[in-house]
N, C-alpha and C positions, 0 to 999 in steps of 0.2 A: 797875198803877200807872206803869210805865214808859212805857206807851202814852200816858197822859194827860201825863206830863212831856215826852215828845218832841213831842206835839201842841201844847202850850203854848210850846214852844221854837220851832217853825216858824210856829205861828199858822195854819196851813192856808191860807196866802196864796201869794204869789208865791215866797217861799223854798221852801216845800213843792214847788211845781210844778217849780222849777229843780232841786232835789235829785232828785225823781223822774225828770226827763229825764236828768240826769246819770248816775245809776245805771243807768238802762235803757241809755243809751248805752254806758257802760263794759261792761255785762254783754253786749250785742251785739257790741261790738268784740272783747271777749275770745273769745267763742265763734266769731266769724268768723275771727279770726286762727288759732285752733286748726284750724278747718276748712280754711282756706286752705293752712296749712303742711302739713296732712295730704294735701291734694288736689294742690296745685301744687308744693310744696317750700318752699324758704327764700324767704320774701317779707317785705318791710318791713311792720312793725306799722301804719305810718301809714296804709297803704291799708285796713286794716280799720276804723281809727278814722274815717277819712273816709266809708266805705261804711256804717257802722253808724248813722249819724246819721239817715238816712232811715227805716229800718224802726222805729227807736225812736219817732220823732215820729209816724209814720203809726199805729202800734199804739197809742200812748197817746191820740192825738186820737179814733181810732175807738172805742176802749174808753169814753172819757169822753163823747163827744158823740154816738156812734152807738148803743151798747148801752144805757148807763145812761140816756140821755134818751129812749129809747123809739122812736127812729127805725126801728130793726129789732128784732125779737123777740130775746129772750135766747137762745132755741135757735138760730136762724138767725144772730144776731149773732156768735157765736163763729167760726162758719164764714166769715163776711164778713170779720171782722177778720183771721182767719188768712190767708185768700186774698190780701187786699189788702196785708197786711205782707209776704207772700212776693213779691208783685209788686214793691213798692217795694224790697225786698231784692235781687231779681234785677236791677232797673234800676240801683240803686247799685253793685252788684257788678260788673256788666258795664262800667259807666263807670269805676270806680275801678281795676279790674284789667284793663281793656281785653281782655275776653274775649268771645268769640262767644257766641250764644245756646246753641249746642251745648254749650259748656264751662261755661257759667254755671249751667245747670239742675242739674247734680250738685253744684255748690258750694252752691247755694241749699239743696239737699235736705240736704247734710251739715252746713250752718249750722243748719237746723232740728233736726237730729238731735243735734248738740252742745248747742245751746241747751235743748233738751227734757231731755236727760240731766242736764245741770248744773243746770238749774233744778228738777229732780224732786229731785236730790241735796241742793241747798241748802234746798229747802222741808222735806225730811226732817230736816236737821240743825237749822235754826233755826225750823222750824213757823210759817212765814209765814202759811199759810191753814189 
């Protein structure tokens, strides 16, 4: 019942897309800031907000028009989405935090770990899937 009420509220149109991008961006920004604080130390949260937009958009676009549209198979699609999202994350982190490739790779791995753990926990709490 809640699902149908929320669906009618957003209408499944542009508002739903914008809310999805915003929530995904905030999730990636939070997990990136946690990972960067753990890895680098005290860093401004604005850097995480700036860097998190790229992997959020890349992951949503690839999920919607890559896997769901059938461009790549569902089995291979998960690996492709994950790989390209990590590449976008690495480029955005390197540019935002001004890190070398050698320093960016562990931060990307930490960001993936933080996002996976927090995503798994939130999924268990709110039962998204």
